[in-house]
C-alpha positions as CSV (number, residue, x, y, z in Angstrom):
1,M,0.1,-0.4,-0.2
2,P,1.5,3.3,-0.9
3,R,2.3,6.0,1.9
4,V,0.8,9.0,0.3
5,P,-3.0,8.8,-1.2
6,V,-2.9,8.5,-5.0
7,H,-5.2,11.1,-6.2
8,A,-7.8,11.6,-8.9
9,I,-7.5,15.1,-10.2
10,D,-10.8,16.0,-8.4
11,D,-9.6,15.2,-4.8
12,A,-5.8,16.0,-5.5
13,P,-4.8,19.4,-3.8
14,E,-5.8,22.4,-6.2
15,Q,-2.4,23.4,-6.8
16,S,-2.0,20.3,-8.5
17,R,-4.9,19.7,-11.0
18,E,-3.7,21.6,-13.8
19,A,-0.6,19.7,-13.8
20,L,-2.3,16.4,-13.4
21,R,-4.4,17.3,-16.3
22,G,-1.6,18.0,-18.4
23,L,0.1,14.8,-17.6
24,E,-3.2,12.8,-18.1
25,R,-3.5,14.5,-21.4
26,R,0.5,13.7,-22.4
27,M,0.7,10.0,-21.0
28,G,-3.2,9.1,-22.0
29,R,-3.9,8.3,-18.5
30,L,-3.2,9.5,-15.0
31,L,-0.1,7.3,-13.6
32,N,0.1,6.2,-10.0
33,I,3.7,8.2,-9.5
34,H,2.3,11.5,-10.6
35,A,-0.9,11.2,-8.7
36,E,1.1,10.4,-5.7
37,M,3.1,13.3,-6.4
38,A,0.2,15.7,-6.7
39,H,-0.3,14.9,-2.8
40,A,2.5,17.4,-1.9
41,P,2.5,20.1,-4.9
42,V,6.0,21.3,-4.2
43,V,6.9,17.5,-5.3
44,L,4.9,17.5,-8.6
45,A,6.4,21.2,-9.6
46,A,9.6,19.9,-8.9
47,Y,9.2,17.0,-11.2
48,Q,8.0,19.3,-13.9
49,G,10.2,22.0,-13.4
50,I,13.2,19.5,-14.3
51,Q,11.4,17.6,-17.1
52,Q,10.8,21.2,-18.6
53,A,14.3,21.8,-18.3
54,I,15.2,19.0,-20.3
55,A,12.5,19.6,-22.8
56,V,14.0,23.3,-23.4
57,Y,17.5,23.0,-22.8
58,G,18.3,19.3,-23.5
59,S,19.5,17.9,-26.4
60,F,19.5,14.4,-26.2
61,G,17.0,12.5,-28.6
62,A,14.2,10.4,-27.0
63,K,16.6,6.9,-27.7
64,T,19.4,8.3,-25.5
65,R,16.8,9.6,-23.0
66,E,15.0,6.5,-22.3
67,A,18.4,3.9,-22.3
68,I,20.0,6.8,-19.8
69,A,16.5,6.4,-17.9
70,L,16.3,2.6,-18.2
71,A,20.2,2.3,-16.8
72,V,19.6,4.6,-14.2
73,A,16.2,2.7,-13.4
74,A,18.0,-0.3,-13.1
75,V,21.0,0.9,-10.9
76,D,18.4,2.1,-8.5
77,N,16.6,-1.0,-8.6
78,C,13.1,1.2,-9.4
79,A,10.8,-1.5,-11.1
80,Y,8.3,0.9,-11.4
81,C,10.8,3.1,-13.5
82,Q,12.1,0.0,-15.5
83,S,8.7,-1.0,-16.6
84,A,7.6,2.6,-17.5
85,H,10.6,3.4,-19.6
86,T,10.9,-0.3,-21.3
87,A,7.7,1.1,-22.8
88,G,8.9,4.2,-23.1
89,G,11.9,2.9,-24.7
90,Q,10.1,0.6,-27.3
91,A,7.8,3.8,-27.9
92,A,11.6,6.1,-28.9
93,G,12.7,2.8,-30.9
94,W,14.3,0.2,-28.9
95,S,13.4,-3.2,-29.5
96,L,11.9,-5.1,-26.0
97,A,14.8,-6.8,-26.3
98,E,17.4,-3.8,-26.4
99,T,15.2,-2.4,-23.5
100,V,16.1,-5.4,-21.5
101,A,20.1,-5.2,-22.4
102,I,19.8,-2.0,-21.6
103,R,18.6,-2.5,-18.1
104,N,20.9,-5.7,-17.3
105,G,24.2,-3.8,-19.2
106,T,24.3,-6.3,-21.8
107,A,23.2,-4.4,-24.9
108,Q,25.8,-4.2,-27.4
109,L,25.4,-0.5,-28.1
110,D,27.5,2.0,-30.3
111,P,30.5,3.0,-28.4
112,K,29.4,6.3,-28.3
113,L,26.3,5.9,-26.5
114,A,27.9,2.6,-24.1
115,S,30.4,5.1,-22.7
116,L,27.6,7.5,-21.9
117,L,25.5,5.1,-20.1
118,A,28.6,3.8,-18.2
119,V,29.1,7.5,-16.7
120,A,24.9,7.4,-16.3
121,R,25.4,4.2,-14.2
122,Q,28.3,5.3,-12.4
123,I,26.7,8.9,-11.1
124,A,23.6,6.4,-9.8
125,G,25.6,4.1,-8.2
126,N,28.2,6.2,-6.6
127,T,26.3,9.2,-5.3
128,G,27.8,11.2,-8.0
129,Y,31.2,10.6,-8.4
130,V,32.2,9.1,-12.0
131,A,35.6,7.7,-12.3
132,D,38.5,9.9,-14.3
133,A,38.6,6.8,-16.6
134,A,34.9,6.5,-17.8
135,W,34.6,10.4,-18.0
136,Q,37.9,10.2,-20.4
137,A,36.3,7.0,-22.1
138,A,33.3,9.2,-22.7
139,R,35.1,12.4,-24.3
140,E,37.1,10.2,-26.3
141,A,33.7,8.9,-27.8
142,G,32.8,12.0,-28.8
143,W,31.3,13.6,-25.9
144,S,31.2,17.1,-24.8
145,D,31.9,18.6,-21.5
146,A,29.0,20.2,-22.1
147,E,26.8,16.9,-22.8
148,L,28.5,15.3,-19.8
149,A,27.2,18.0,-17.7
150,E,23.8,17.9,-19.5
151,L,24.1,13.8,-18.6
152,F,23.5,15.3,-14.8
153,A,20.6,16.7,-15.4
154,H,19.0,13.5,-17.0
155,V,20.5,11.0,-14.1
156,A,18.8,13.7,-11.3
157,A,15.7,13.6,-13.3
158,N,15.5,10.1,-12.8
159,L,16.9,9.4,-9.3
160,F,14.2,12.3,-8.6
161,T,11.6,9.6,-9.8
162,N,13.3,6.6,-8.9
163,Y,14.0,7.4,-5.3
164,F,10.1,8.7,-4.7
165,N,8.9,5.7,-5.8
166,H,10.7,3.7,-3.4
167,Y,9.9,6.5,-0.7
168,V,6.3,6.5,-1.2
169,Q,6.1,2.7,-2.4
170,T,4.0,3.6,-5.6
171,E,1.8,0.6,-6.8
172,P,2.1,-1.2,-9.9
173,D,-0.1,0.4,-12.5
174,L,1.8,-0.5,-15.8
175,P,2.8,-3.9,-16.7
176,A,5.8,-5.2,-15.5
177,A,8.6,-5.0,-17.8
178,P,10.4,-8.6,-18.7
179,G,12.2,-9.9,-15.5
180,L,10.1,-7.9,-13.3
181,E,7.2,-10.1,-13.0
182,G,5.1,-9.9,-10.1
183,W,7.4,-6.9,-8.8
184,S,6.0,-5.0,-5.7
185,P,6.8,-1.4,-4.4
186,R,9.1,-3.2,-1.7
187,D,10.9,-5.1,-4.4
């Protein structure tokens, strides 16, 4: 059972309702994570703020963004986000098998993207610390310092949702991604 209410738009705090309407339109339905964030309008606003900054200023394409999200969710062991981004990754152009391989770190990716995901995994798994060798490998693969700095915003956005799901014990409302069948919020 989640620790905070899962709101419908009509019973959410007034400050959250318009954001929920927008998320419902964008996603096709209201997801539990967003309905729970709405309970504290500051949480929903913070989430939307970072998403908006990425949308306006970010330079990574949808496939790269979803690969980052899959890698970070796997490091953080967030079944909810792994399931959400497995669907999102497929919508962005990854096959189901590729989303699973990205999650478990066995994907046969081009060296440039692989080096970026290696940095993302280190950010998520090492409280922001990244080995010089990983940074340098990403630079040698063609990523600029600006792109590597941008990567931090993408990782932080995913940490925000992953940790929120762990924190409030978001109930599954998405099909489980392969390998996560039967997951619960406490897995």
